[in-house]
Structure formats: C-alpha cells, structure tokens
C-alpha positions, 0 to 999 in steps of 0.5 A: 495511508495514501496513494494517488495517481495524479498530481492532485491525489485523485484517481484518473477516471477515463475508460481503458481503450486500445490506445492505452496499451492495456490488457485486462478483463476488469469492469472499471473506468480507471486505466491500468496506468492508474496503478500506484506504488507509494512509500511513506517518507515520514509521519509527524504528530500534532495535538488533537484537536488542533489549537486554533489557528494552527497552520495546515500543512504544518510539517513541511515548514519545519524547522523554520516555522514551528508556532506550537514548539513541537519537535523540529524534525520529521521522522519515519520509524517504519518501512511503509509501502502501499500498493494500489490497483486500478480498481482502487484495491490497496494493501498497506504494509508497515514494519519497524526499522531496526531499533538501533542506529546501525543499518540493518535488515527488515524483519524476514524471519517471522518476527511479529513484534516488528510489524507495526500495521498491515491492512488492505481494502478499497480506497476512494477520493473526492474533491473538496472546496480547497484548491487541489485538495481531496478527501480520501477514505480507505475502507479496511477489509482486513486489518492486522489489529483486528482479529477475524471475525471482527469484534462488535466494535468496528474497524475505525474510519481511515480518512484524511485530506490529501495536499499535493506538495510536488508532482510525486509527493502528497501530504496526508492530514488526518487524526487517529488513535495511535497505539504506540502513543496511546492517544488520539493524535493529528498526523501528517504523513508524506507519501512519495509515488514511485515509478512502476518498473517493468520486470521484463525489459525485452517485452517492456510491459508492467503488471498488476495482479490481485489475489484474494481468499476468505472464509468467514466461518474459518476466520480467514481473510487474505489479499496478495497484490503485485504492482510492477516491481513489488509484491505484498501480501497479508493473511489474518487467520483468526488472530494470527497475522502473516505478512510478506513483501517481495521486491524485484532487484532490477538486474538486467540479465538480457533475458528473452521476450517473455522471460523476466530478468533479475531476481525477486527477493523477499524483503519482509516476512512476519508470521507463520503462514505462507502466502502465494506471492511467488505465483504473482511473479509468473503473471502469464499463467493467471487470468481474472476469475482463475483460482490458485490453490496454495498451502491449503487455501483457495485464492481467486484472481480478482484483477490482472493487468498488463500495460506498456 
C-alpha cells in the first residue's frame, strides 16, 4: 500500500502553526494538511526476482513496450482505499469488486469472502539516491491475514519504492507473497491521491480523527479513522475480522454552520462485529485522549485534527 502527501511521495515535515489553520493537540512535526486519501488504480505483477535489465517502472509503458511479453494491460480487481493521518497512522482496506462483468455493489452485508486484505499501522518514507524516489515502509499493527495474538511467524515486511508519476499519482514497486497467486511476485501498484473534502460547506473545515482499541489478553485490536469524506475501520477479535467503509455523498443541503450537509453511506461491511464509524461523523464531541464506549469495547481518541 502507499500514500503520499507531496509530489515526491515524502510527508511534509514542518511544524503546525496558527497560519496553517490547524486545530489539534497532537505532538507532531507534520501539519494537518499532510493527511491523505489514496485510491489504488491498478496492480501489475512481474516475475520475482526480476530478470536482468528489466526496466522499472514497467507497467506505465504498456502496451507499447513489453520486453518480458507479460499481459499487455493493467488490472484492478479490488476497491482499495488508504487513509493516512498527519501522524502517519494509516488504514488500508481492499475488497473484491463483483466477479461478473455487470456493475454491482461492494460487499455490504458481511460477506467475508469478498475481503481481499485489510491492515493498519504506521508508515514512514526516506529518500534514496535515485532522483525523487523514496523508500516507504508500512508497519502493520493489525492485519486481517494474521489472527491475534500474532503467531510466532511475524507479519512480513511491507515496503516498496515510490516513483512520482504525476502530481497526484505515485507508482509503488515492491515484492511480496500474494495468496491469490500462491507465489512471491514483484508488483507495481499505481496510487492516486484524492482531494480531501469538507463535509460542512458552511464552516469549510476538513477533519481527521483516529480511534484505537486493543486488549492483548482478549485477542482484540481495532482502529477506525476518518479523513475528510471517508471513514474506514477494522477490528480483529482473535481470528474474526470486521471491516467497514463509509463515504459522505457530498450533497449540499444548505446546512447551517456546525451542521454537516449531505449523508454518510456505508459502502463496505465485512464481518460480524460493529465499529464506531458513526462516532467519527460527529467530530465536535471528540477530543484527544477521550474515550468512546461502543458495542462492549473501549475506544481511545488518538488524533483529532481540523483544518481549512
């Protein structure tokens, strides 16, 4: 997975100040405006290890250049959205699109088989000698493919090189074991940064909130995050996984200041538990360090940001 907050894929690193129009109580060097929404445009598989002299990036030149005689088109089998907070907490949710050619809905009735992968944790990026390229690492704190407590075999590293393709596009190049292919493959993933929207046209502010719950003895971890018009959450309770994604529909109903216009709609639901996604749609009642009791679990507010 990948997200970036600047053209070269690295997070901005300047202190927040009054001139940033930031409201937060977080200790960080990143401004609120470094929050990010990324959507994966495609994933493309190559051999691992790569044959000598394979050009990288590879997929962006298809179909005109294809020296390995691989499939000539990129493909995206999932709906994948990544939310990243200013403190570099992220949540990555990937659900399979319908398996037929007729357009259909994403899973919204708990269909576990439609979940490809969901994971959350923290990310970091460092420059490398190649011009404008960064090396990014995503450390998984919770992962739908790993029950809690995590087995003796740790969660594999998640890292890749980020190539800037356009002002809102970054290409991730890495390698990993892909369960659907039952093999380790090199992969190229194209990520598009989305514009973060305000859900309150009158006030004009944008929101980022992070909630977390965990109880190691009970085999529980969960994280819910809002960035602008998206809320995503996941919980792993031993081996049972629950995932939700909500999207604001953006309809302007002329609401007064302090009141959100439009409606929130649940786009994805997988699993049996329920997550406090709705709480994040009422940002005015949340403060950092506060607690939310929901469905028998205690969630702590870790980040709460508001900016213009």
